[in-house]
C-alpha positions in Angstrom: 0.0 0.0 0.0 0.9 3.6 -0.2 3.2 4.7 2.7 3.5 8.4 3.5 6.2 9.4 5.9 5.7 12.6 7.9 8.9 14.5 8.6 8.8 16.2 12.0 10.4 19.6 12.0 12.2 20.7 15.1 10.2 23.0 17.4 11.6 26.5 17.6 11.4 27.9 21.0 12.7 31.4 21.8 13.6 33.1 25.0 15.0 36.5 25.6 17.8 37.0 28.2 18.5 40.4 29.8 21.7 40.8 31.9 22.3 43.5 34.5 25.6 44.1 36.4 26.2 45.8 39.7 28.6 45.7 42.6 27.2 45.0 46.1 29.8 46.2 48.6 32.9 44.8 46.9 31.1 41.8 45.2 30.4 42.0 41.5 27.0 40.4 40.7 25.1 39.7 37.5 21.4 39.4 37.5 20.0 37.5 34.5 16.4 37.8 33.6 15.0 35.2 31.2 11.8 36.0 29.4 10.1 32.9 27.9 7.0 33.0 25.8 4.7 30.1 26.6 4.1 29.5 22.9 7.7 30.0 22.0 7.2 33.0 19.8 7.5 36.8 20.3 3.8 37.6 20.1 1.1 38.7 22.4 0.4 36.2 25.1 1.7 34.7 28.4 5.3 34.9 29.3 7.3 33.3 32.1 10.0 35.4 33.8 12.9 33.7 35.6 15.6 35.4 37.6 19.1 34.1 38.1 22.0 35.3 40.2 25.6 34.9 38.9 28.6 35.5 41.2 32.1 34.6 40.4 31.4 31.8 37.8 28.5 30.4 39.8 24.9 30.9 38.6 21.7 29.8 40.3 18.0 30.7 40.0 16.5 32.8 42.8 13.0 33.9 43.5 9.9 32.2 42.2 9.1 32.5 38.5 6.6 35.2 37.5 4.0 34.8 34.8 2.8 38.0 32.9 0.7 38.6 29.8 2.5 40.9 27.3 1.1 42.7 24.4 4.4 44.5 23.8 7.6 43.3 22.1 9.5 41.0 24.6 12.8 41.8 22.8 12.7 45.5 23.8 11.9 45.3 27.5 13.4 47.7 30.1 14.1 46.5 33.7 15.1 48.4 36.8 17.4 46.2 39.0 18.8 47.3 42.3 19.9 46.2 45.7 20.2 48.0 49.0 21.8 46.9 52.3 19.7 44.9 54.8 19.1 46.1 58.4 21.7 43.9 60.2 23.5 40.7 59.4 26.2 38.3 60.5 28.7 38.4 59.0 28.5 42.2 58.8 27.8 43.6 55.4 26.5 40.3 53.9 22.8 41.0 53.7 21.1 42.7 50.8 17.6 43.3 49.6 16.9 42.9 45.9 14.2 44.5 43.7 13.4 44.0 40.0 10.9 46.1 38.2 9.6 45.9 34.6 9.2 49.4 33.2 7.0 50.2 30.1 5.3 53.4 29.0 6.4 55.1 32.2 4.6 52.4 34.2 6.6 50.1 36.5 5.6 46.6 37.6 7.5 44.9 40.4 8.2 41.3 39.4 10.9 40.1 41.8 11.9 40.8 45.4 14.3 39.1 47.8 15.1 40.4 51.3 17.5 37.6 52.2 20.2 37.9 49.6 23.4 37.0 51.4 26.6 37.6 49.5 30.0 39.0 50.2 33.7 39.0 49.7 36.1 37.9 52.5 33.4 37.9 55.1 34.4 37.8 58.8 32.7 34.6 59.8 34.9 34.5 63.0 32.8 37.4 64.3 29.8 35.1 64.8 29.8 34.3 68.5 29.7 30.6 69.4 29.7 29.4 65.8 31.0 25.9 65.1 32.5 25.4 61.7 32.6 22.2 59.6 36.1 21.3 58.3 36.6 19.8 54.8 38.1 16.4 55.4 37.8 14.6 52.1 37.4 15.9 48.6 36.6 13.3 45.9 35.8 13.6 42.2 32.1 14.3 42.8 31.7 14.8 46.6 33.1 16.5 49.6 32.9 15.4 53.2 32.9 17.9 56.1 33.3 17.1 59.8 31.7 19.3 62.4 30.3 19.4 65.9 26.7 20.6 66.3 26.6 21.3 70.0 28.5 18.4 71.4 27.4 15.9 68.7 29.8 15.0 65.9 28.0 15.5 62.6 29.2 14.6 59.1 28.0 16.7 56.2 28.4 15.2 52.7 28.1 17.4 49.6 27.6 15.5 46.4 26.9 16.6 42.8 26.1 15.1 39.4 26.2 16.8 36.0 22.8 17.4 34.5 23.8 19.3 31.3 26.8 21.0 29.8 27.5 23.3 32.8 24.7 22.6 35.2 25.2 20.5 38.3 22.7 19.1 40.8 23.9 19.3 44.4 22.7 17.3 47.4 23.8 18.0 51.0 23.2 15.3 53.6 24.1 15.0 57.2 24.8 12.0 59.4 25.1 11.9 63.2 25.5 8.6 65.1 24.1 6.6 62.2 21.0 8.7 61.6 20.8 11.4 59.0 18.7 13.2 56.4 19.0 15.3 53.2 19.0 19.0 54.0 19.6 20.4 50.5 18.2 18.5 47.5 18.7 19.2 43.8 20.3 22.6 44.2 21.1 23.5 40.6 24.3 25.5 40.0 25.5 26.5 36.6 29.3 26.7 36.7 31.9 28.2 34.5 34.6 26.3 36.3 35.5 22.8 37.6 33.0 21.9 40.3 35.9 20.6 42.5 37.0 24.2 42.8 33.7 25.1 44.6 33.7 24.5 48.4 31.1 25.2 51.1 31.2 27.0 54.4 28.9 25.2 56.9 28.5 26.3 60.5 26.1 26.0 63.4 25.1 28.4 66.2 23.5 27.2 69.4 20.0 28.5 70.2 18.3 28.7 73.6 16.6 25.4 74.2 15.4 23.0 76.8 17.2 20.7 77.3 20.3 22.8 76.7 22.2 22.1 73.5 19.2 20.6 71.6 18.5 23.3 69.0 20.8 25.1 66.5 20.9 27.4 63.6 22.6 26.0 60.5 24.0 28.1 57.6 25.4 26.8 54.3 27.3 29.2 52.0 29.0 28.5 48.6 32.6 29.6 48.6 34.7 30.3 45.5 38.2 31.7 45.0 38.0 35.3 43.9 40.0 36.2 40.8 43.2 38.2 41.2 42.8 42.0 40.8 43.5 43.2 37.3 44.0 46.9 38.2 47.6 47.9 38.4 49.0 49.4 41.6 50.2 52.9 42.0 53.7 52.1 40.7 52.4 50.2 37.7 52.8 46.8 39.2 50.0 44.3 40.0 49.6 43.9 43.7 48.8 40.3 44.7 47.1 39.6 48.0 49.1 37.9 50.7 46.3 35.5 51.3 43.6 34.0 49.1 40.4 36.0 48.7 37.0 34.3 48.6 33.5 35.2 47.5 30.6 33.8 49.5 26.9 33.2 48.7 24.4 31.7 51.1 22.3 28.9 49.7 20.5 27.4 52.7 19.6 28.1 56.3 17.7 26.4 59.1 16.6 27.9 62.5 15.3 24.5 63.8 18.1 22.0 63.5 17.4 19.8 66.5 19.9 17.3 67.7 22.4 17.1 70.5 24.7 14.9 72.5 24.4 14.1 76.2 21.0 15.9 76.4 19.5 16.0 79.9 15.8 15.3 79.4 15.2 14.9 83.1 15.9 18.7 83.4 12.8 19.6 81.4 10.3 19.7 84.4 9.5 17.9 87.6 6.0 17.4 86.1 7.4 15.4 83.1 6.2 11.9 82.8 8.7 9.6 81.1 7.7 6.7 79.0 9.3 3.2 79.4 9.9 0.7 76.6 7.4 -2.2 76.8 10.0 -4.7 75.8 13.7 -4.9 75.0 13.2 -5.6 71.4 10.7 -4.2 68.8 7.9 -6.3 67.4 8.6 -7.2 63.8 5.6 -7.0 61.5 5.9 -8.7 58.1 3.6 -7.9 55.3 3.6 -10.1 52.2 2.5 -8.6 48.9 1.2 -10.9 46.2 3.1 -10.4 43.0 0.9 -10.8 39.8 2.2 -13.4 37.4 3.9 -12.2 34.3 1.7 -11.8 31.2 1.6 -14.8 28.9 3.1 -14.5 25.5 0.1 -15.4 23.3 2.5 -15.8 20.3 4.9 -18.3 22.0 5.1 -21.8 20.6 3.8 -23.2 23.9 0.6 -21.2 23.8 0.0 -22.0 20.2 0.0 -25.7 20.9 -2.9 -25.4 23.4 
């Protein structure tokens, strides 16, 4: 019979990328706004707006995407992008507030805002009272292991990554303490212009007031990357190199309710506390057997044809 083959043409999808540069304190930052038409073409309709932050060869998406309906040309948009210092922060000078507005025909629409943008260069983490820092112990091809004490409990943080596309890597951060752990950061996407092994993390905990004492902590995780050497010549025409390495930091995760501790005194909670006792020395094992359906019969096998 007549056979007609249909050739599928590749679908053309367009997006329009706007880049804005600024310097927050002494940290150069790029903000990248991606404007994506839902139907893939520059015509009137719905558009998704995405915002990314790029600092020192590391790019990641921030803020939630925004959907707007445009009847203007998406290739001629005008944005107002700015940051201003936050009220107070530790380390000092690391907190910024971000605003992104879309401006058209003298009318401005705010599309992105972030009041917890933590970035900085050569931040003084040692100024944080009672902070306990994790130490990088092992660096492998696709993972890093950090050892720390959260309160009095030894805790291991494992940072692992896998490549998802050309320059994009998916990061997971897990902790383990005494054989029990969990994932605290899952599928953190970082687009890197460098080898991922050059990226390290600053992880630290700060004790919080709790009962029993030592049971609750703040955890902060920052990405750390080596800052490029200065390219401006010194006053005598020579390049001045720093005596120590310079690093740029960007906070990617926080928790104000990290609850674990070693040698906790639960009897100190209250004289009205009623303590439970184990009913037996071993747990009851409950076994559930699921019936597995038989595999489907091959109706074209020789055995089935003989029946």
